[in-house]
All heavy atoms as atom14 arrays in JSON, in Angstrom:
{
  "sequence": "MTSEMLIGIDAAKDELVIDSEQELLTIANTAEAIDAWLKTLPTESYIGLEAPSD",
  "atom14_mask": [
    [1, 1, 1, 1, 1, 1, 1, 1, 0, 0, 0, 0, 0, 0],
    [1, 1, 1, 1, 1, 1, 1, 0, 0, 0, 0, 0, 0, 0],
    [1, 1, 1, 1, 1, 1, 0, 0, 0, 0, 0, 0, 0, 0],
    [1, 1, 1, 1, 1, 1, 1, 1, 1, 0, 0, 0, 0, 0],
    [1, 1, 1, 1, 1, 1, 1, 1, 0, 0, 0, 0, 0, 0],
    [1, 1, 1, 1, 1, 1, 1, 1, 0, 0, 0, 0, 0, 0],
    [1, 1, 1, 1, 1, 1, 1, 1, 0, 0, 0, 0, 0, 0],
    [1, 1, 1, 1, 0, 0, 0, 0, 0, 0, 0, 0, 0, 0],
    [1, 1, 1, 1, 1, 1, 1, 1, 0, 0, 0, 0, 0, 0],
    [1, 1, 1, 1, 1, 1, 1, 1, 0, 0, 0, 0, 0, 0],
    [1, 1, 1, 1, 1, 0, 0, 0, 0, 0, 0, 0, 0, 0],
    [1, 1, 1, 1, 1, 0, 0, 0, 0, 0, 0, 0, 0, 0],
    [1, 1, 1, 1, 1, 1, 1, 1, 1, 0, 0, 0, 0, 0],
    [1, 1, 1, 1, 1, 1, 1, 1, 0, 0, 0, 0, 0, 0],
    [1, 1, 1, 1, 1, 1, 1, 1, 1, 0, 0, 0, 0, 0],
    [1, 1, 1, 1, 1, 1, 1, 1, 0, 0, 0, 0, 0, 0],
    [1, 1, 1, 1, 1, 1, 1, 0, 0, 0, 0, 0, 0, 0],
    [1, 1, 1, 1, 1, 1, 1, 1, 0, 0, 0, 0, 0, 0],
    [1, 1, 1, 1, 1, 1, 1, 1, 0, 0, 0, 0, 0, 0],
    [1, 1, 1, 1, 1, 1, 0, 0, 0, 0, 0, 0, 0, 0],
    [1, 1, 1, 1, 1, 1, 1, 1, 1, 0, 0, 0, 0, 0],
    [1, 1, 1, 1, 1, 1, 1, 1, 1, 0, 0, 0, 0, 0],
    [1, 1, 1, 1, 1, 1, 1, 1, 1, 0, 0, 0, 0, 0],
    [1, 1, 1, 1, 1, 1, 1, 1, 0, 0, 0, 0, 0, 0],
    [1, 1, 1, 1, 1, 1, 1, 1, 0, 0, 0, 0, 0, 0],
    [1, 1, 1, 1, 1, 1, 1, 0, 0, 0, 0, 0, 0, 0],
    [1, 1, 1, 1, 1, 1, 1, 1, 0, 0, 0, 0, 0, 0],
    [1, 1, 1, 1, 1, 0, 0, 0, 0, 0, 0, 0, 0, 0],
    [1, 1, 1, 1, 1, 1, 1, 1, 0, 0, 0, 0, 0, 0],
    [1, 1, 1, 1, 1, 1, 1, 0, 0, 0, 0, 0, 0, 0],
    [1, 1, 1, 1, 1, 0, 0, 0, 0, 0, 0, 0, 0, 0],
    [1, 1, 1, 1, 1, 1, 1, 1, 1, 0, 0, 0, 0, 0],
    [1, 1, 1, 1, 1, 0, 0, 0, 0, 0, 0, 0, 0, 0],
    [1, 1, 1, 1, 1, 1, 1, 1, 0, 0, 0, 0, 0, 0],
    [1, 1, 1, 1, 1, 1, 1, 1, 0, 0, 0, 0, 0, 0],
    [1, 1, 1, 1, 1, 0, 0, 0, 0, 0, 0, 0, 0, 0],
    [1, 1, 1, 1, 1, 1, 1, 1, 1, 1, 1, 1, 1, 1],
    [1, 1, 1, 1, 1, 1, 1, 1, 0, 0, 0, 0, 0, 0],
    [1, 1, 1, 1, 1, 1, 1, 1, 1, 0, 0, 0, 0, 0],
    [1, 1, 1, 1, 1, 1, 1, 0, 0, 0, 0, 0, 0, 0],
    [1, 1, 1, 1, 1, 1, 1, 1, 0, 0, 0, 0, 0, 0],
    [1, 1, 1, 1, 1, 1, 1, 0, 0, 0, 0, 0, 0, 0],
    [1, 1, 1, 1, 1, 1, 1, 0, 0, 0, 0, 0, 0, 0],
    [1, 1, 1, 1, 1, 1, 1, 1, 1, 0, 0, 0, 0, 0],
    [1, 1, 1, 1, 1, 1, 0, 0, 0, 0, 0, 0, 0, 0],
    [1, 1, 1, 1, 1, 1, 1, 1, 1, 1, 1, 1, 0, 0],
    [1, 1, 1, 1, 1, 1, 1, 1, 0, 0, 0, 0, 0, 0],
    [1, 1, 1, 1, 0, 0, 0, 0, 0, 0, 0, 0, 0, 0],
    [1, 1, 1, 1, 1, 1, 1, 1, 0, 0, 0, 0, 0, 0],
    [1, 1, 1, 1, 1, 1, 1, 1, 1, 0, 0, 0, 0, 0],
    [1, 1, 1, 1, 1, 0, 0, 0, 0, 0, 0, 0, 0, 0],
    [1, 1, 1, 1, 1, 1, 1, 0, 0, 0, 0, 0, 0, 0],
    [1, 1, 1, 1, 1, 1, 0, 0, 0, 0, 0, 0, 0, 0],
    [1, 1, 1, 1, 1, 1, 1, 1, 0, 0, 0, 0, 0, 0]
  ],
  "atom14_positions": [
    [[-15.81, -54.3, 227.84], [-16.01, -53.31, 226.8], [-15.46, -51.97, 227.29], [-15.74, -51.53, 228.39], [-17.49, -53.2, 226.47], [-17.82, -52.13, 225.47], [-19.6, -52.11, 225.12], [-19.5, -51.65, 223.43], [0.0, 0.0, 0.0], [0.0, 0.0, 0.0], [0.0, 0.0, 0.0], [0.0, 0.0, 0.0], [0.0, 0.0, 0.0], [0.0, 0.0, 0.0]],
    [[-14.65, -51.32, 226.44], [-14.1, -50.03, 226.82], [-14.98, -48.91, 226.31], [-15.74, -49.07, 225.36], [-12.67, -49.84, 226.26], [-12.73, -49.9, 224.83], [-11.71, -50.86, 226.8], [0.0, 0.0, 0.0], [0.0, 0.0, 0.0], [0.0, 0.0, 0.0], [0.0, 0.0, 0.0], [0.0, 0.0, 0.0], [0.0, 0.0, 0.0], [0.0, 0.0, 0.0]],
    [[-14.87, -47.79, 226.96], [-15.65, -46.62, 226.57], [-14.67, -45.55, 226.11], [-14.15, -44.79, 226.91], [-16.46, -46.14, 227.77], [-17.15, -44.96, 227.44], [0.0, 0.0, 0.0], [0.0, 0.0, 0.0], [0.0, 0.0, 0.0], [0.0, 0.0, 0.0], [0.0, 0.0, 0.0], [0.0, 0.0, 0.0], [0.0, 0.0, 0.0], [0.0, 0.0, 0.0]],
    [[-14.37, -45.53, 224.8], [-13.44, -44.55, 224.25], [-14.14, -43.22, 224.01], [-15.31, -43.18, 223.68], [-12.87, -45.04, 222.92], [-11.96, -46.2, 223.04], [-11.35, -46.58, 221.7], [-11.74, -46.01, 220.66], [-10.5, -47.47, 221.7], [0.0, 0.0, 0.0], [0.0, 0.0, 0.0], [0.0, 0.0, 0.0], [0.0, 0.0, 0.0], [0.0, 0.0, 0.0]],
    [[-13.36, -42.15, 224.17], [-13.87, -40.82, 223.86], [-12.75, -40.05, 223.18], [-11.61, -40.05, 223.64], [-14.32, -40.08, 225.11], [-14.91, -38.71, 224.79], [-15.41, -37.75, 226.22], [-16.68, -38.74, 226.92], [0.0, 0.0, 0.0], [0.0, 0.0, 0.0], [0.0, 0.0, 0.0], [0.0, 0.0, 0.0], [0.0, 0.0, 0.0], [0.0, 0.0, 0.0]],
    [[-13.08, -39.4, 222.07], [-12.12, -38.54, 221.36], [-12.42, -37.1, 221.73], [-13.57, -36.66, 221.67], [-12.25, -38.73, 219.85], [-12.05, -40.16, 219.35], [-12.33, -40.22, 217.85], [-10.67, -40.66, 219.67], [0.0, 0.0, 0.0], [0.0, 0.0, 0.0], [0.0, 0.0, 0.0], [0.0, 0.0, 0.0], [0.0, 0.0, 0.0], [0.0, 0.0, 0.0]],
    [[-11.37, -36.36, 222.1], [-11.54, -34.99, 222.6], [-10.52, -34.09, 221.93], [-9.34, -34.42, 221.85], [-11.32, -34.96, 224.13], [-12.31, -35.9, 224.82], [-11.43, -33.55, 224.67], [-11.93, -36.27, 226.21], [0.0, 0.0, 0.0], [0.0, 0.0, 0.0], [0.0, 0.0, 0.0], [0.0, 0.0, 0.0], [0.0, 0.0, 0.0], [0.0, 0.0, 0.0]],
    [[-10.97, -32.93, 221.48], [-10.09, -31.91, 220.93], [-10.15, -30.67, 221.81], [-11.22, -30.28, 222.27], [0.0, 0.0, 0.0], [0.0, 0.0, 0.0], [0.0, 0.0, 0.0], [0.0, 0.0, 0.0], [0.0, 0.0, 0.0], [0.0, 0.0, 0.0], [0.0, 0.0, 0.0], [0.0, 0.0, 0.0], [0.0, 0.0, 0.0], [0.0, 0.0, 0.0]],
    [[-8.99, -30.07, 222.05], [-8.95, -28.89, 222.92], [-8.22, -27.76, 222.22], [-7.1, -27.94, 221.73], [-8.23, -29.21, 224.25], [-8.95, -30.33, 224.99], [-8.15, -27.95, 225.11], [-8.25, -30.78, 226.25], [0.0, 0.0, 0.0], [0.0, 0.0, 0.0], [0.0, 0.0, 0.0], [0.0, 0.0, 0.0], [0.0, 0.0, 0.0], [0.0, 0.0, 0.0]],
    [[-8.86, -26.6, 222.18], [-8.23, -25.38, 221.7], [-7.83, -24.59, 222.94], [-8.68, -24.13, 223.7], [-9.21, -24.58, 220.84], [-8.58, -23.34, 220.22], [-7.35, -23.15, 220.36], [-9.31, -22.56, 219.58], [0.0, 0.0, 0.0], [0.0, 0.0, 0.0], [0.0, 0.0, 0.0], [0.0, 0.0, 0.0], [0.0, 0.0, 0.0], [0.0, 0.0, 0.0]],
    [[-6.52, -24.49, 223.17], [-6.02, -23.86, 224.39], [-5.72, -22.39, 224.16], [-5.04, -22.03, 223.2], [-4.75, -24.57, 224.86], [0.0, 0.0, 0.0], [0.0, 0.0, 0.0], [0.0, 0.0, 0.0], [0.0, 0.0, 0.0], [0.0, 0.0, 0.0], [0.0, 0.0, 0.0], [0.0, 0.0, 0.0], [0.0, 0.0, 0.0], [0.0, 0.0, 0.0]],
    [[-6.24, -21.56, 225.02], [-5.94, -20.13, 225.01], [-5.42, -19.75, 226.4], [-5.45, -20.56, 227.33], [-7.19, -19.32, 224.68], [0.0, 0.0, 0.0], [0.0, 0.0, 0.0], [0.0, 0.0, 0.0], [0.0, 0.0, 0.0], [0.0, 0.0, 0.0], [0.0, 0.0, 0.0], [0.0, 0.0, 0.0], [0.0, 0.0, 0.0], [0.0, 0.0, 0.0]],
    [[-4.96, -18.55, 226.54], [-4.37, -18.1, 227.8], [-5.34, -18.24, 228.97], [-4.97, -18.72, 230.04], [-3.92, -16.65, 227.68], [-3.29, -16.09, 228.93], [-2.87, -14.66, 228.73], [-2.32, -14.08, 230.02], [-1.97, -12.67, 229.9], [0.0, 0.0, 0.0], [0.0, 0.0, 0.0], [0.0, 0.0, 0.0], [0.0, 0.0, 0.0], [0.0, 0.0, 0.0]],
    [[-6.58, -17.84, 228.79], [-7.54, -17.8, 229.88], [-8.53, -18.95, 229.92], [-9.15, -19.19, 230.95], [-8.32, -16.48, 229.85], [-7.41, -15.28, 230.08], [-6.46, -15.39, 230.87], [-7.67, -14.23, 229.46], [0.0, 0.0, 0.0], [0.0, 0.0, 0.0], [0.0, 0.0, 0.0], [0.0, 0.0, 0.0], [0.0, 0.0, 0.0], [0.0, 0.0, 0.0]],
    [[-8.7, -19.67, 228.78], [-9.72, -20.72, 228.76], [-9.35, -21.83, 227.8], [-8.5, -21.67, 226.92], [-11.08, -20.14, 228.36], [-11.13, -19.59, 226.95], [-12.45, -18.92, 226.61], [-13.22, -18.56, 227.53], [-12.7, -18.74, 225.41], [0.0, 0.0, 0.0], [0.0, 0.0, 0.0], [0.0, 0.0, 0.0], [0.0, 0.0, 0.0], [0.0, 0.0, 0.0]],
    [[-10.01, -22.96, 227.99], [-9.89, -24.1, 227.09], [-11.26, -24.37, 226.49], [-12.25, -24.43, 227.22], [-9.43, -25.36, 227.86], [-8.13, -25.26, 228.63], [-7.88, -26.57, 229.37], [-6.97, -24.92, 227.73], [0.0, 0.0, 0.0], [0.0, 0.0, 0.0], [0.0, 0.0, 0.0], [0.0, 0.0, 0.0], [0.0, 0.0, 0.0], [0.0, 0.0, 0.0]],
    [[-11.31, -24.5, 225.17], [-12.55, -24.88, 224.5], [-12.41, -26.35, 224.16], [-11.52, -26.74, 223.41], [-12.81, -24.01, 223.25], [-14.09, -24.47, 222.56], [-12.88, -22.54, 223.62], [0.0, 0.0, 0.0], [0.0, 0.0, 0.0], [0.0, 0.0, 0.0], [0.0, 0.0, 0.0], [0.0, 0.0, 0.0], [0.0, 0.0, 0.0], [0.0, 0.0, 0.0]],
    [[-13.28, -27.16, 224.73], [-13.18, -28.61, 224.64], [-14.32, -29.13, 223.78], [-15.49, -28.88, 224.06], [-13.26, -29.23, 226.05], [-12.12, -28.65, 226.9], [-13.21, -30.74, 225.98], [-12.3, -28.9, 228.39], [0.0, 0.0, 0.0], [0.0, 0.0, 0.0], [0.0, 0.0, 0.0], [0.0, 0.0, 0.0], [0.0, 0.0, 0.0], [0.0, 0.0, 0.0]],
    [[-13.97, -29.87, 222.73], [-14.96, -30.45, 221.83], [-14.85, -31.97, 221.92], [-13.82, -32.54, 221.54], [-14.71, -29.97, 220.41], [-15.8, -30.39, 219.44], [-16.84, -30.92, 219.89], [-15.61, -30.19, 218.23], [0.0, 0.0, 0.0], [0.0, 0.0, 0.0], [0.0, 0.0, 0.0], [0.0, 0.0, 0.0], [0.0, 0.0, 0.0], [0.0, 0.0, 0.0]],
    [[-15.88, -32.6, 222.45], [-15.89, -34.05, 222.55], [-17.09, -34.6, 221.79], [-17.89, -33.84, 221.25], [-15.94, -34.5, 224.01], [-17.23, -34.26, 224.56], [0.0, 0.0, 0.0], [0.0, 0.0, 0.0], [0.0, 0.0, 0.0], [0.0, 0.0, 0.0], [0.0, 0.0, 0.0], [0.0, 0.0, 0.0], [0.0, 0.0, 0.0], [0.0, 0.0, 0.0]],
    [[-17.21, -35.89, 221.8], [-18.35, -36.53, 221.14], [-19.65, -36.23, 221.86], [-20.72, -36.41, 221.32], [-18.11, -38.03, 221.07], [-16.88, -38.39, 220.26], [-16.44, -39.82, 220.45], [-17.05, -40.55, 221.26], [-15.47, -40.21, 219.79], [0.0, 0.0, 0.0], [0.0, 0.0, 0.0], [0.0, 0.0, 0.0], [0.0, 0.0, 0.0], [0.0, 0.0, 0.0]],
    [[-19.56, -35.76, 223.11], [-20.75, -35.52, 223.9], [-21.15, -34.06, 223.99], [-22.33, -33.75, 224.12], [-20.54, -36.05, 225.33], [-20.34, -37.53, 225.38], [-20.07, -38.03, 226.78], [-19.7, -37.27, 227.66], [-20.24, -39.31, 226.99], [0.0, 0.0, 0.0], [0.0, 0.0, 0.0], [0.0, 0.0, 0.0], [0.0, 0.0, 0.0], [0.0, 0.0, 0.0]],
    [[-20.16, -33.12, 223.95], [-20.5, -31.72, 224.18], [-19.39, -30.79, 223.74], [-18.26, -31.21, 223.48], [-20.79, -31.48, 225.67], [-19.57, -31.71, 226.56], [-19.88, -31.55, 228.03], [-20.82, -30.82, 228.39], [-19.18, -32.18, 228.84], [0.0, 0.0, 0.0], [0.0, 0.0, 0.0], [0.0, 0.0, 0.0], [0.0, 0.0, 0.0], [0.0, 0.0, 0.0]],
    [[-19.73, -29.52, 223.67], [-18.77, -28.45, 223.48], [-18.76, -27.68, 224.8], [-19.8, -27.23, 225.28], [-19.19, -27.53, 222.33], [-18.23, -26.4, 221.98], [-16.89, -26.96, 221.52], [-18.83, -25.52, 220.91], [0.0, 0.0, 0.0], [0.0, 0.0, 0.0], [0.0, 0.0, 0.0], [0.0, 0.0, 0.0], [0.0, 0.0, 0.0], [0.0, 0.0, 0.0]],
    [[-17.58, -27.56, 225.4], [-17.47, -27.04, 226.76], [-16.33, -26.04, 226.82], [-15.3, -26.23, 226.19], [-17.19, -28.22, 227.7], [-16.91, -27.98, 229.16], [-18.18, -27.48, 229.85], [-16.44, -29.28, 229.81], [0.0, 0.0, 0.0], [0.0, 0.0, 0.0], [0.0, 0.0, 0.0], [0.0, 0.0, 0.0], [0.0, 0.0, 0.0], [0.0, 0.0, 0.0]],
    [[-16.5, -24.98, 227.59], [-15.43, -24.02, 227.84], [-15.17, -24.0, 229.34], [-16.09, -23.86, 230.14], [-15.83, -22.61, 227.37], [-16.11, -22.66, 225.97], [-14.71, -21.62, 227.6], [0.0, 0.0, 0.0], [0.0, 0.0, 0.0], [0.0, 0.0, 0.0], [0.0, 0.0, 0.0], [0.0, 0.0, 0.0], [0.0, 0.0, 0.0], [0.0, 0.0, 0.0]],
    [[-13.87, -24.18, 229.69], [-13.49, -24.12, 231.1], [-12.33, -23.15, 231.26], [-11.63, -22.83, 230.28], [-13.1, -25.51, 231.67], [-11.86, -26.06, 230.98], [-14.27, -26.46, 231.59], [-11.28, -27.31, 231.65], [0.0, 0.0, 0.0], [0.0, 0.0, 0.0], [0.0, 0.0, 0.0], [0.0, 0.0, 0.0], [0.0, 0.0, 0.0], [0.0, 0.0, 0.0]],
    [[-12.1, -22.71, 232.48], [-10.97, -21.83, 232.77], [-9.67, -22.6, 232.57], [-9.59, -23.8, 232.83], [-11.07, -21.31, 234.19], [0.0, 0.0, 0.0], [0.0, 0.0, 0.0], [0.0, 0.0, 0.0], [0.0, 0.0, 0.0], [0.0, 0.0, 0.0], [0.0, 0.0, 0.0], [0.0, 0.0, 0.0], [0.0, 0.0, 0.0], [0.0, 0.0, 0.0]],
    [[-8.64, -21.91, 232.12], [-7.33, -22.53, 231.94], [-6.56, -22.42, 233.27], [-5.57, -21.69, 233.37], [-6.57, -21.87, 230.8], [-5.32, -22.63, 230.43], [-4.96, -23.61, 231.06], [-4.65, -22.18, 229.38], [0.0, 0.0, 0.0], [0.0, 0.0, 0.0], [0.0, 0.0, 0.0], [0.0, 0.0, 0.0], [0.0, 0.0, 0.0], [0.0, 0.0, 0.0]],
    [[-7.05, -23.15, 234.25], [-6.4, -23.2, 235.57], [-6.22, -24.67, 235.94], [-6.97, -25.54, 235.47], [-7.26, -22.53, 236.66], [-8.49, -23.26, 236.81], [-7.55, -21.06, 236.32], [0.0, 0.0, 0.0], [0.0, 0.0, 0.0], [0.0, 0.0, 0.0], [0.0, 0.0, 0.0], [0.0, 0.0, 0.0], [0.0, 0.0, 0.0], [0.0, 0.0, 0.0]],
    [[-5.25, -24.93, 236.8], [-4.99, -26.31, 237.23], [-6.22, -26.91, 237.89], [-6.55, -28.09, 237.67], [-3.79, -26.34, 238.17], [0.0, 0.0, 0.0], [0.0, 0.0, 0.0], [0.0, 0.0, 0.0], [0.0, 0.0, 0.0], [0.0, 0.0, 0.0], [0.0, 0.0, 0.0], [0.0, 0.0, 0.0], [0.0, 0.0, 0.0], [0.0, 0.0, 0.0]],
    [[-6.92, -26.12, 238.68], [-8.09, -26.64, 239.4], [-9.22, -27.03, 238.44], [-9.82, -28.09, 238.59], [-8.62, -25.59, 240.4], [-7.65, -25.27, 241.51], [-6.56, -24.26, 241.13], [-6.7, -23.58, 240.08], [-5.57, -24.17, 241.85], [0.0, 0.0, 0.0], [0.0, 0.0, 0.0], [0.0, 0.0, 0.0], [0.0, 0.0, 0.0], [0.0, 0.0, 0.0]],
    [[-9.5, -26.18, 237.47], [-10.57, -26.47, 236.51], [-10.22, -27.66, 235.63], [-11.07, -28.52, 235.36], [-10.86, -25.23, 235.66], [0.0, 0.0, 0.0], [0.0, 0.0, 0.0], [0.0, 0.0, 0.0], [0.0, 0.0, 0.0], [0.0, 0.0, 0.0], [0.0, 0.0, 0.0], [0.0, 0.0, 0.0], [0.0, 0.0, 0.0], [0.0, 0.0, 0.0]],
    [[-8.97, -27.73, 235.19], [-8.53, -28.83, 234.33], [-8.58, -30.14, 235.11], [-9.08, -31.16, 234.6], [-7.13, -28.57, 233.78], [-7.17, -27.36, 232.84], [-6.59, -29.8, 233.06], [-5.81, -26.8, 232.47], [0.0, 0.0, 0.0], [0.0, 0.0, 0.0], [0.0, 0.0, 0.0], [0.0, 0.0, 0.0], [0.0, 0.0, 0.0], [0.0, 0.0, 0.0]],
    [[-8.11, -30.15, 236.35], [-8.13, -31.36, 237.17], [-9.56, -31.85, 237.39], [-9.84, -33.04, 237.25], [-7.46, -31.08, 238.51], [-7.31, -32.33, 239.35], [-6.83, -33.36, 238.83], [-7.67, -32.28, 240.54], [0.0, 0.0, 0.0], [0.0, 0.0, 0.0], [0.0, 0.0, 0.0], [0.0, 0.0, 0.0], [0.0, 0.0, 0.0], [0.0, 0.0, 0.0]],
    [[-10.47, -30.94, 237.69], [-11.87, -31.32, 237.9], [-12.46, -31.91, 236.62], [-13.19, -32.91, 236.67], [-12.68, -30.11, 238.35], [0.0, 0.0, 0.0], [0.0, 0.0, 0.0], [0.0, 0.0, 0.0], [0.0, 0.0, 0.0], [0.0, 0.0, 0.0], [0.0, 0.0, 0.0], [0.0, 0.0, 0.0], [0.0, 0.0, 0.0], [0.0, 0.0, 0.0]],
    [[-12.16, -31.32, 235.47], [-12.68, -31.83, 234.2], [-12.1, -33.2, 233.87], [-12.82, -34.1, 233.46], [-12.4, -30.83, 233.08], [-12.73, -31.36, 231.74], [-13.97, -31.56, 231.22], [-11.81, -31.82, 230.75], [-13.88, -32.11, 229.96], [-12.56, -32.28, 229.65], [-10.43, -31.88, 230.67], [-11.97, -32.78, 228.51], [-9.84, -32.38, 229.53], [-10.61, -32.82, 228.46]],
    [[-10.78, -33.37, 234.05], [-10.15, -34.65, 233.75], [-10.76, -35.8, 234.54], [-10.87, -36.92, 234.04], [-8.64, -34.58, 234.02], [-7.82, -33.79, 233.01], [-6.39, -33.63, 233.51], [-7.85, -34.45, 231.63], [0.0, 0.0, 0.0], [0.0, 0.0, 0.0], [0.0, 0.0, 0.0], [0.0, 0.0, 0.0], [0.0, 0.0, 0.0], [0.0, 0.0, 0.0]],
    [[-11.18, -35.53, 235.76], [-11.78, -36.58, 236.6], [-13.12, -37.05, 236.07], [-13.61, -38.1, 236.49], [-11.92, -36.07, 238.03], [-10.57, -35.94, 238.72], [-10.71, -35.38, 240.11], [-9.34, -35.24, 240.76], [-9.42, -34.66, 242.09], [0.0, 0.0, 0.0], [0.0, 0.0, 0.0], [0.0, 0.0, 0.0], [0.0, 0.0, 0.0], [0.0, 0.0, 0.0]],
    [[-13.73, -36.32, 235.14], [-15.03, -36.72, 234.59], [-14.9, -37.61, 233.36], [-15.89, -38.13, 232.87], [-15.87, -35.48, 234.19], [-15.27, -34.84, 233.05], [-15.99, -34.5, 235.34], [0.0, 0.0, 0.0], [0.0, 0.0, 0.0], [0.0, 0.0, 0.0], [0.0, 0.0, 0.0], [0.0, 0.0, 0.0], [0.0, 0.0, 0.0], [0.0, 0.0, 0.0]],
    [[-13.68, -37.79, 232.85], [-13.47, -38.51, 231.6], [-13.43, -40.02, 231.8], [-12.96, -40.5, 232.83], [-12.16, -38.07, 230.95], [-12.05, -36.62, 230.55], [-10.69, -36.36, 229.92], [-13.17, -36.22, 229.61], [0.0, 0.0, 0.0], [0.0, 0.0, 0.0], [0.0, 0.0, 0.0], [0.0, 0.0, 0.0], [0.0, 0.0, 0.0], [0.0, 0.0, 0.0]],
    [[-13.87, -40.77, 230.78], [-13.71, -42.22, 230.82], [-12.22, -42.57, 230.77], [-11.4, -41.78, 230.27], [-14.39, -42.7, 229.54], [-15.21, -41.57, 229.05], [-14.6, -40.32, 229.6], [0.0, 0.0, 0.0], [0.0, 0.0, 0.0], [0.0, 0.0, 0.0], [0.0, 0.0, 0.0], [0.0, 0.0, 0.0], [0.0, 0.0, 0.0], [0.0, 0.0, 0.0]],
    [[-11.87, -43.73, 231.25], [-10.48, -44.18, 231.27], [-9.85, -44.17, 229.88], [-8.72, -43.74, 229.7], [-10.39, -45.59, 231.87], [-11.0, -45.57, 233.15], [-8.95, -46.03, 232.01], [0.0, 0.0, 0.0], [0.0, 0.0, 0.0], [0.0, 0.0, 0.0], [0.0, 0.0, 0.0], [0.0, 0.0, 0.0], [0.0, 0.0, 0.0], [0.0, 0.0, 0.0]],
    [[-10.57, -44.62, 228.9], [-10.05, -44.71, 227.53], [-10.37, -43.43, 226.75], [-11.17, -43.45, 225.8], [-10.63, -45.93, 226.81], [-10.2, -47.23, 227.41], [-8.71, -47.5, 227.24], [-8.14, -47.15, 226.2], [-8.12, -48.07, 228.17], [0.0, 0.0, 0.0], [0.0, 0.0, 0.0], [0.0, 0.0, 0.0], [0.0, 0.0, 0.0], [0.0, 0.0, 0.0]],
    [[-9.77, -42.34, 227.13], [-9.99, -41.07, 226.44], [-8.73, -40.67, 225.69], [-7.62, -40.88, 226.17], [-10.34, -39.96, 227.45], [-11.54, -40.25, 228.09], [0.0, 0.0, 0.0], [0.0, 0.0, 0.0], [0.0, 0.0, 0.0], [0.0, 0.0, 0.0], [0.0, 0.0, 0.0], [0.0, 0.0, 0.0], [0.0, 0.0, 0.0], [0.0, 0.0, 0.0]],
    [[-8.92, -40.1, 224.5], [-7.81, -39.62, 223.68], [-7.98, -38.13, 223.5], [-9.03, -37.67, 223.05], [-7.81, -40.33, 222.32], [-7.6, -41.81, 222.46], [-8.69, -42.67, 222.58], [-6.33, -42.35, 222.5], [-8.5, -44.04, 222.72], [-6.13, -43.71, 222.64], [-7.22, -44.55, 222.75], [-7.03, -45.9, 222.9], [0.0, 0.0, 0.0], [0.0, 0.0, 0.0]],
    [[-6.94, -37.37, 223.85], [-7.03, -35.92, 223.83], [-6.01, -35.35, 222.86], [-4.83, -35.69, 222.92], [-6.78, -35.33, 225.24], [-7.81, -35.88, 226.22], [-6.8, -33.82, 225.21], [-7.55, -35.51, 227.67], [0.0, 0.0, 0.0], [0.0, 0.0, 0.0], [0.0, 0.0, 0.0], [0.0, 0.0, 0.0], [0.0, 0.0, 0.0], [0.0, 0.0, 0.0]],
    [[-6.48, -34.46, 221.98], [-5.61, -33.71, 221.07], [-5.68, -32.25, 221.45], [-6.74, -31.72, 221.75], [0.0, 0.0, 0.0], [0.0, 0.0, 0.0], [0.0, 0.0, 0.0], [0.0, 0.0, 0.0], [0.0, 0.0, 0.0], [0.0, 0.0, 0.0], [0.0, 0.0, 0.0], [0.0, 0.0, 0.0], [0.0, 0.0, 0.0], [0.0, 0.0, 0.0]],
    [[-4.53, -31.58, 221.47], [-4.44, -30.2, 221.92], [-3.9, -29.31, 220.83], [-2.97, -29.69, 220.11], [-3.47, -30.15, 223.09], [-3.73, -29.29, 224.29], [-5.08, -29.51, 224.88], [-2.65, -29.51, 225.32], [0.0, 0.0, 0.0], [0.0, 0.0, 0.0], [0.0, 0.0, 0.0], [0.0, 0.0, 0.0], [0.0, 0.0, 0.0], [0.0, 0.0, 0.0]],
    [[-4.49, -28.13, 220.69], [-3.95, -27.12, 219.78], [-3.32, -26.06, 220.67], [-4.0, -25.4, 221.46], [-5.04, -26.49, 218.93], [-4.48, -25.43, 218.0], [-5.56, -24.76, 217.18], [-6.66, -25.27, 217.07], [-5.26, -23.66, 216.68], [0.0, 0.0, 0.0], [0.0, 0.0, 0.0], [0.0, 0.0, 0.0], [0.0, 0.0, 0.0], [0.0, 0.0, 0.0]],
    [[-2.0, -25.9, 220.56], [-1.3, -24.93, 221.39], [-1.57, -23.52, 220.92], [-1.78, -23.27, 219.72], [0.2, -25.21, 221.33], [0.0, 0.0, 0.0], [0.0, 0.0, 0.0], [0.0, 0.0, 0.0], [0.0, 0.0, 0.0], [0.0, 0.0, 0.0], [0.0, 0.0, 0.0], [0.0, 0.0, 0.0], [0.0, 0.0, 0.0], [0.0, 0.0, 0.0]],
    [[-1.59, -22.57, 221.85], [-1.8, -21.17, 221.46], [-0.61, -20.65, 220.66], [0.51, -21.1, 220.85], [-1.94, -20.43, 222.78], [-1.35, -21.33, 223.81], [-1.43, -22.72, 223.28], [0.0, 0.0, 0.0], [0.0, 0.0, 0.0], [0.0, 0.0, 0.0], [0.0, 0.0, 0.0], [0.0, 0.0, 0.0], [0.0, 0.0, 0.0], [0.0, 0.0, 0.0]],
    [[-0.88, -19.75, 219.76], [0.21, -19.14, 218.98], [0.33, -17.68, 219.37], [-0.45, -16.85, 218.95], [-0.06, -19.29, 217.49], [-1.29, -18.68, 217.15], [0.0, 0.0, 0.0], [0.0, 0.0, 0.0], [0.0, 0.0, 0.0], [0.0, 0.0, 0.0], [0.0, 0.0, 0.0], [0.0, 0.0, 0.0], [0.0, 0.0, 0.0], [0.0, 0.0, 0.0]],
    [[1.28, -17.41, 220.21], [1.48, -16.03, 220.69], [2.49, -15.29, 219.86], [3.38, -15.71, 219.32], [1.95, -16.04, 222.15], [0.85, -16.51, 223.09], [-0.33, -16.37, 222.73], [1.19, -17.01, 224.16], [0.0, 0.0, 0.0], [0.0, 0.0, 0.0], [0.0, 0.0, 0.0], [0.0, 0.0, 0.0], [0.0, 0.0, 0.0], [0.0, 0.0, 0.0]]
  ]
}
């Protein structure tokens, strides 16, 4: 049995607002913070991103 998770991310210059089926989370928009967060996800995760409009 797979554990799918749908995730939406609103990307801004300084932070990412992440909305998943489990929580609403804000993390820093840095490689270290993103890497740490990605390691917490189930294998079957689907991520949609909204790019910033500058």
